[in-house]
Structure formats: structure tokens, C-alpha cells
C-alpha positions in Angstrom: 121.1 123.5 64.7 120.2 120.9 62.0 116.4 120.4 61.2 114.7 118.0 63.6 113.1 114.9 61.7 109.8 113.8 63.1 109.3 110.0 62.6 105.9 108.3 63.7 105.9 105.4 65.5 102.9 102.9 66.2 102.3 102.0 69.9 100.9 98.5 70.2 100.5 98.7 73.7 97.5 101.1 73.8 94.2 100.1 72.4 93.2 102.0 69.4 97.2 103.0 69.2 98.1 106.3 68.0 101.5 107.9 66.9 103.9 109.6 69.2 106.9 111.2 67.9 110.4 110.5 67.9 112.7 113.7 67.4 116.1 113.8 67.0 118.6 116.9 66.7 122.1 118.0 66.0 124.6 119.0 69.0 124.0 122.7 68.8 120.6 122.1 70.4 119.9 123.5 73.9 121.6 121.3 76.3 123.3 119.4 73.9 120.3 117.3 73.2 120.8 114.7 70.8 117.6 112.8 70.8 114.0 112.9 72.2 111.8 109.8 72.1 108.2 110.1 73.2 106.4 106.6 73.9 103.5 105.4 76.2 103.9 104.9 79.8 102.5 101.5 80.1 98.9 100.9 79.2 97.9 104.5 80.0 96.5 107.1 77.9 97.4 109.8 80.3 100.9 109.1 80.8 103.7 109.8 78.0 107.4 109.0 78.7 110.0 111.4 77.6 113.4 109.8 77.0 116.1 112.8 76.3 119.6 111.7 75.4 122.2 114.6 75.9 125.6 114.9 75.0 126.7 116.5 78.2 125.6 115.8 81.8 122.9 118.2 82.6 119.4 118.9 84.5 116.4 118.5 82.3 112.5 118.9 82.6 109.8 119.2 80.3 107.0 122.1 80.0 104.0 120.9 78.3 100.4 122.4 77.7 97.4 121.7 75.4 97.7 123.2 72.1 96.9 127.0 71.9 96.5 126.9 76.0 100.0 128.4 77.2 98.2 129.5 80.3 97.8 125.9 81.4 101.7 125.1 81.2 102.7 122.1 83.7 106.3 121.8 84.5 107.9 118.3 85.6 110.2 118.1 88.4 113.6 118.4 87.6 115.8 115.6 86.5 119.2 116.1 88.0 122.6 115.4 86.6 122.2 112.9 83.5 123.3 112.2 80.2 120.0 110.3 79.8 116.7 111.6 81.3 113.4 109.5 81.5 110.7 112.1 82.6 106.8 111.2 82.6 104.4 113.5 81.7 101.1 113.1 83.6 97.7 115.1 84.2 97.2 114.8 80.6 93.8 114.4 78.8 92.6 111.6 76.4 92.8 112.3 72.5 94.4 115.6 72.9 97.1 117.8 71.1 99.9 118.8 73.0 102.7 120.9 72.7 106.1 120.8 74.9 109.4 122.2 75.3 112.6 120.6 76.7 114.6 122.5 79.4 118.0 121.5 80.2 121.2 123.3 81.8 122.2 123.5 85.3 119.7 124.6 88.2 118.0 127.6 87.3 120.1 128.6 84.3 118.1 126.5 82.0 117.5 126.8 77.9 114.4 125.7 76.4 114.3 124.0 72.9 112.0 124.9 70.2 108.2 123.9 70.6 107.3 120.2 69.6 104.1 118.5 69.8 102.4 115.3 70.5 98.9 113.4 70.6 97.7 111.3 73.3 95.6 108.4 72.9 92.2 107.9 73.6 90.9 105.7 76.3 90.1 102.0 75.8 86.1 101.6 74.5 85.4 99.9 77.8 86.8 102.5 79.8 84.6 105.2 78.5 81.5 106.2 80.4 82.3 103.6 83.1 81.6 106.6 86.1 78.3 108.7 86.0 77.9 111.4 88.7 74.8 112.5 90.1 74.9 115.9 91.9 71.8 118.1 91.9 73.6 120.9 93.5 77.3 121.3 93.4 77.1 124.5 95.5 76.6 122.4 98.7 79.6 120.1 98.0 82.4 121.2 100.6 85.6 123.1 98.5 88.0 120.3 99.5 86.1 117.7 97.9 85.4 119.7 94.6 89.0 120.2 94.4 90.3 116.9 95.5 89.8 113.3 93.8 88.0 109.8 94.7 90.3 106.9 94.3 88.5 103.5 93.5 89.5 100.4 91.8 88.8 97.3 89.4 89.0 94.2 90.9 88.6 91.8 87.9 91.2 91.6 85.1 92.4 94.1 83.4 92.6 95.7 87.1 92.7 99.4 87.1 93.5 101.9 89.9 91.4 105.2 89.0 91.5 108.7 90.3 88.5 110.6 89.4 87.5 114.3 89.8 83.9 115.3 91.3 82.6 115.3 87.8 83.5 111.6 87.6 86.3 112.4 84.8 89.0 110.1 85.1 92.1 112.0 85.5 94.7 109.4 86.7 94.8 105.7 86.4 97.2 102.7 86.7 96.5 99.4 84.6 97.6 95.7 85.3 96.9 92.7 83.2 95.9 89.2 84.2 95.1 90.3 87.7 93.1 92.8 89.2 93.2 95.5 92.2 91.6 93.8 95.4 92.3 96.7 97.4 94.5 99.8 97.4 95.7 102.6 99.6 97.2 106.1 99.2 100.4 106.1 101.6 101.8 108.7 103.5 104.6 108.6 101.2 102.1 109.7 98.5 102.3 106.4 96.7 99.6 103.7 95.6 100.0 100.4 97.5 98.0 97.6 96.5 97.0 94.1 96.8 96.6 92.3 93.6 94.8 88.9 92.6 94.3 86.8 89.5 90.9 85.0 88.3 91.9 82.0 90.7 91.3 84.6 93.8 88.0 85.2 95.0 86.6 88.6 96.5 89.7 90.4 98.4 92.2 87.5 98.3 95.4 88.0 96.4 99.1 86.8 95.7 100.9 89.9 95.0 101.9 93.6 96.2 102.5 96.3 94.0 103.6 99.9 94.8 103.7 102.6 92.4 104.6 106.4 92.1 102.2 109.0 90.9 104.4 108.5 87.6 103.3 105.1 87.1 106.8 103.9 88.3 107.1 100.5 90.1 108.6 101.0 93.7 108.0 97.4 94.9 106.5 94.2 93.4 106.3 91.1 95.7 104.9 87.8 94.5 103.3 84.9 96.3 105.9 82.0 95.7 108.8 84.0 94.9 109.0 86.6 97.4 106.6 85.3 100.4 104.4 82.1 100.9 101.0 82.8 102.3 98.1 84.0 100.5 97.2 87.4 101.6 93.9 89.2 101.5 91.8 92.4 102.2 94.3 94.7 103.2 97.9 96.3 102.6 99.4 99.0 104.6 102.6 100.7 104.7 104.2 101.6 108.3 106.4 104.5 109.2 109.2 101.9 109.2 108.5 101.4 105.6 107.1 97.9 106.2 104.3 96.3 104.6 101.5 95.0 106.7 98.8 92.6 105.2 96.4 89.9 106.7 97.1 86.2 105.6 95.3 82.8 105.4 96.4 80.5 108.2 95.3 76.8 107.6 95.6 74.5 110.6 95.2 71.0 111.0 93.0 70.4 114.1 91.5 67.3 115.5 87.8 68.0 115.6 86.6 64.4 116.3 85.1 65.6 119.4 82.8 68.1 117.4 81.6 65.2 115.1 84.4 65.8 112.5 87.8 64.1 111.8 91.0 64.0 113.6 92.9 65.4 110.5 90.5 68.5 109.8 91.6 71.6 108.3 90.6 75.0 110.0 91.3 78.1 108.0 91.8 81.3 110.0 93.5 84.6 109.3 96.9 86.1 110.7 98.9 89.3 110.6 101.9 89.4 108.5 104.6 92.2 108.6 107.1 92.0 105.9 110.1 94.3 104.6 110.2 95.6 101.2 111.8 92.4 100.0 109.0 89.9 101.2 111.1 89.2 104.4 108.9 88.0 107.3 109.4 90.5 110.1 106.6 89.5 112.5 103.5 87.3 112.3 100.6 86.4 114.4 97.5 84.3 113.8 93.8 83.9 115.7 95.1 80.4 116.9 97.5 82.3 119.1 94.4 83.8 120.9 91.4 81.2 120.4 91.1 77.6 120.2 88.8 76.5 117.3 87.3 73.6 119.6 85.8 76.6 121.9 83.5 77.2 118.7 80.3 75.2 119.0 79.8 75.8 115.3 83.5 74.9 114.0 82.0 72.2 111.5 80.2 74.9 109.8 82.5 77.7 110.1 85.9 76.0 109.8 86.3 76.7 105.9 86.2 80.5 106.8 86.6 80.4 110.8 86.6 84.3 111.4 87.1 85.9 108.3 89.3 89.2 108.8 88.2 91.7 106.6 90.4 94.8 107.5 93.3 95.8 109.8 94.5 99.4 110.8 97.2 100.6 113.0 95.9 102.3 116.3 97.5 105.7 117.7 99.7 103.8 119.9 101.3 101.7 117.1 99.3 98.5 117.7 97.0 96.7 115.5 93.1 97.0 115.0 91.7 93.7 113.1 87.9 93.3 112.4 86.4 90.0 111.8 82.9 89.9 109.9 81.9 86.5 110.9 81.7 87.3 114.6 81.0 91.0 114.5 84.0 91.9 116.5 87.2 94.3 116.5 90.4 93.4 118.4 93.2 95.5 119.4 96.3 93.1 119.1 99.8 94.0 120.8 102.1 94.7 117.7 105.0 93.5 119.8 103.8 90.6 121.8 100.7 89.8 119.8 98.5 89.7 123.1 94.8 90.6 122.5 94.4 93.8 124.4 90.8 93.9 124.0 87.5 92.9 122.4 84.8 95.7 120.6 81.7 94.6 119.4 79.4 91.5 120.3 80.4 89.9 123.3 83.1 92.5 123.8 84.9 94.4 126.8 83.2 97.7 126.0 79.6 98.8 126.9 78.1 100.2 123.8 74.7 102.1 123.5 72.4 99.4 122.4 71.5 101.6 119.2 75.0 101.4 118.1 75.6 97.3 118.1 76.6 96.3 114.8 76.6 93.2 112.7 79.8 93.6 110.8 82.5 96.0 110.3 84.6 97.1 107.3 87.4 99.6 106.8 88.0 99.9 110.3 90.3 103.0 111.2 91.2 105.7 113.4 89.7 108.9 112.0 91.3 112.6 111.9 89.7 113.0 115.5 91.1 109.9 116.9 87.9 108.1 117.0 87.3 104.4 116.0 85.4 104.5 112.9 84.0 101.8 110.4 81.3 100.9 107.8 78.7 98.9 109.5 77.0 96.7 106.9 74.0 96.0 109.1 72.8 92.7 108.0 70.5 92.1 110.6 68.7 95.3 110.1 69.0 95.5 106.3 70.4 99.0 107.1 74.1 100.2 106.4 75.7 103.0 108.5 78.9 104.8 109.7 79.7 104.4 113.1 82.3 106.3 115.1 83.1 106.0 118.8 85.4 107.7 121.0 87.0 104.8 123.1 88.2 104.8 126.8 90.3 102.1 127.1 90.9 102.2 130.8 87.3 102.5 131.8 86.4 100.3 128.9 83.7 102.9 127.8 82.7 103.6 124.1 81.0 106.8 123.4 78.7 107.1 120.0 79.9 109.9 118.1 78.5 109.5 114.9 75.7 107.1 113.3 74.9 108.0 109.7 72.7 105.6 107.8 72.7 105.1 103.8 69.6 105.4 102.3 67.7 102.2 102.0 68.5 101.6 98.5 72.2 101.7 99.2 72.3 98.8 101.7 75.3 97.1 101.2 75.3 93.6 103.0 79.2 92.8 101.9 82.3 94.9 101.6 82.1 98.6 101.8 83.9 101.7 103.2 83.2 105.0 104.8 85.6 107.8 105.4 85.4 111.5 106.5 85.8 114.1 104.1 86.8 117.4 106.4 84.4 117.6 109.3 80.8 117.7 107.7 80.8 114.9 105.0 81.1 111.2 104.5 82.3 109.3 101.6 80.8 105.7 101.5 81.3 103.0 99.1 78.4 100.6 98.7 80.3 98.0 96.8 77.4 95.9 96.2 75.4 98.7 94.6 78.5 99.9 92.4 78.0 103.0 94.4 80.1 105.8 95.8 78.0 108.3 98.0 78.8 111.9 99.5 76.5 112.8 102.4 76.6 115.2 105.4 76.9 114.1 108.8 73.2 113.5 109.2 73.2 111.2 106.1 71.7 113.9 103.7 72.5 112.9 100.1 74.7 115.7 98.4 76.9 113.4 95.6 77.0 109.8 93.9 78.8 108.3 91.7 77.7 105.2 89.8 80.2 102.8 88.8 80.4 100.3 85.9 82.5 98.0 88.2 82.8 96.6 91.8 85.3 98.7 94.2 86.3 97.1 97.3 86.4 100.6 99.0 86.5 104.5 97.7 88.8 107.0 99.4 89.2 110.7 98.9 92.6 112.3 98.6 93.1 115.9 99.0 94.4 118.0 95.8 97.5 119.1 97.3 98.5 115.5 98.0 98.9 114.8 94.2 100.1 118.1 92.9 101.7 118.5 90.2 101.0 115.4 89.0 97.4 115.5 89.2 95.6 119.1 88.9 92.2 118.8 87.3 89.2 119.8 89.8 85.7 119.0 89.2 83.8 121.7 89.9 84.6 125.6 89.8 85.1 127.2 92.9 
């Protein structure tokens, strides 16, 4: 085998660029490898793309580890039957020295190359120390949270989707330029689905849908004006049919002269938009299908943002749940006919205990126990909390199951989220306070993370959902 040549290349795509290696070999190398090229995977210090050129059609994988720590070996999924393999290394640390081998062959009969090395780049300066964790006693944190990861996102340019371990260390991220991550979800397909919006889009409104894999590959990318028409906002879901569900803006010319307005006023409402992965509209519904703006006595004051829908979720029966910030209601909409099945909240169809009346709702969803759960901003009481109800649709009864208040200093008047982590803890996001908080169900503080940015939501992802791409738990257990 000929001696390998190492040729350094600068990496202009990353701040404080360091050099990875281009390595080439003769035809007698294992698996008939002719060339290996290492380059950054996007604007990312924690991913490296390995391009392997072979002289024959073979399977390939890469085994890599921190230098001198072979017990921490990671093996990539096998790339099958290719002359040219592109394999992404994840689960890396910044500014570290790594060693690796390329394995080639067929099935389990793989030969290993000699050991080679590369250095990862460091984080951009602005990304360092952006997350600070406060945890007085890590022994009280549930094991699944200690092992798992928290997902938050930066809404400004550059937009970044982060995964953090329980110590607040960045273990995975995906960065975009010229736009921000308005909201993001980890899907049942183990992908990241997000709504993006540039500087011209406020708060949670956007013009782009992006789905990426754990290795950072783009799986779908739809843009307003090219793939779909309306402005979208606040939510993006992936259905079991592999369709996108989002909220959209609906502007309707309305004669408001009877209310003191003009004959050609514009009322801005909201809609539900279902698209395929190419942007083709599958189904659409708007609030104008259910309500007449003229029935709102305050329509002249509310016409610029009539209802302000801020969340959509899929109920257990496949129908939609949509929440409205301005009127403190949650609606259930028939996903086939568009009929409003029921209204929950102020002036709604359900008897709700007086202590459970809520002002606004964010992050409405059906939790693991089949309960209607959401984050109550609590503007009138200056107290934010998590509420969860067992819903009896036939009897129109709502049994309060959970009422967990955030500490007064974490009152969060806009945006926010709350989700169960196991059966004993809640992960809440106080967006306006740049804080993510883990409490028990009684509201006792266990863990908090201060963020140097405003994340619309924070969600928990169990460790097993991310393996083998991410494996950096926060606390020993």
C-alpha cells in the first residue's frame, strides 16, 4: 500500500476555521479505497462529513473516538453498496482531537483501514456560555432526564436548533443563516421539523418549512412563494400520513361599516393548512368558516389580529385542537369536515372548576395519559402554570388533574410551553424570562437553565430516541 498523503484544507464555512484532512491512498488499501475527504457538515463544529471513494462497490462505515480513548468508540450506520460513500460523524465535541478508521467490505465481513486523525473546530464565540444550568442537587433529577436532552431554538438570525444535556452542554445543533427557528418539533420519524422566519417576520410567524435528519441532511424544504402561498405561523406538525400541518394567516375583506369601519376593511384571521411534502394543499380551514367577524363587538380593535391562534395539535381521534390567545379558548375541529366539535375555556361547552379557569393557553397537546394539557400564561393573575384535564366529551365535563404553578419570578405573559417528563416532573419554558425549568408536579424547583436567547418552547427528548447520533448524558447515574 502506498504511503498516504495528508493535505490540509482551510474551512471557510466555520468561524475560527481549523483544518481537516484530505487523505488518499493506493488501490491496495482495505476495501479498495482510493480517497477519503473530511469536510465540515454545514456551519457546525459537531459534525464532520466523510466522503469515501472506492474502486469497487462495497459497504462502508466509520469508527471514531477521542484520541487515546478507544473505549468511547462510535460506529456510524453502515452505508450500503456504493462506489462513493458520504457518511456524517456526529456526537463530537468541539476543539477536540479524534482518531478514526474506515471499514469497508460486505455485510459483517469488513476490513479496517489504518488509524487516521482529525481535529474538530470550536464553537463560534457567540455560542459559548450561552446556556447556564442551576441544579442544587442532581440526585433528585429523574434518571431519564439526566440521560436525555432538552431541545431549544434561537428565533433570530442566525437561527440555531440546539440539543443540550442536563449540564447545559451543547451536544447537537443545526444552524441556518438569514432566518431563525420560530418553532421546532422532534417528529415520530426521529427528524427535526421546523418553521423558519427571517427579520421581516415577527415572533412566531415565518415563510419556510425545514425538516432535517439527525445527521443534518435536509429532508424537506418548502418556501413561501415557491412552494406555498400564505404566511405560516406558530406551529408545524408531521402527520402519520407524512403530511405537514401548520397554522396560516387568512386576510378577509369585510364590510365593517355597521361597526363604524369601512366597507372594505381587512380582518386578519387564522387557518389550518395541511400540505404534502411538496407544498401542495391537501386541506384548509379558517376561523371565518366558524365565526362571523360582525358578531365581535370589538372587531374594530381586534381586526388586525382577530383571534391569534398560537397552537395546533392532533387529538387522539385524529381531529385538530387549536388554541386562541386573544379569547382564551381551545377548539376541537373535525379534520374532515371542518366542523367545530366543541369549545373549551371562556364561554365554552365544558364545566370547568373555578380554580382552573385560564386566561391564555400555549403548547396545547394530548399528553402521555390522554389528557388535554397546556401552559397557561395567566396574565390576569400574574401567575403562569401548567394545567391538565381529563375530558369527557359526551358529558361535556372536564376533570382537573394537574395545576402546577411556576415561581412568581418566572411569570411568563407570552409564549411558553410545558410538557411531562416521565410521570413525576414537568419541563416548562418561560420564554420571556429566557428560562427553562424542571419541577416536580407540585411545582418544587429541581433544575433550571438560563438561556442567552428567547426560545419559543423547550421540549425533552429521551436518550434512546437519539442514539447512536447523540450520546452525551449530563450527569452520572
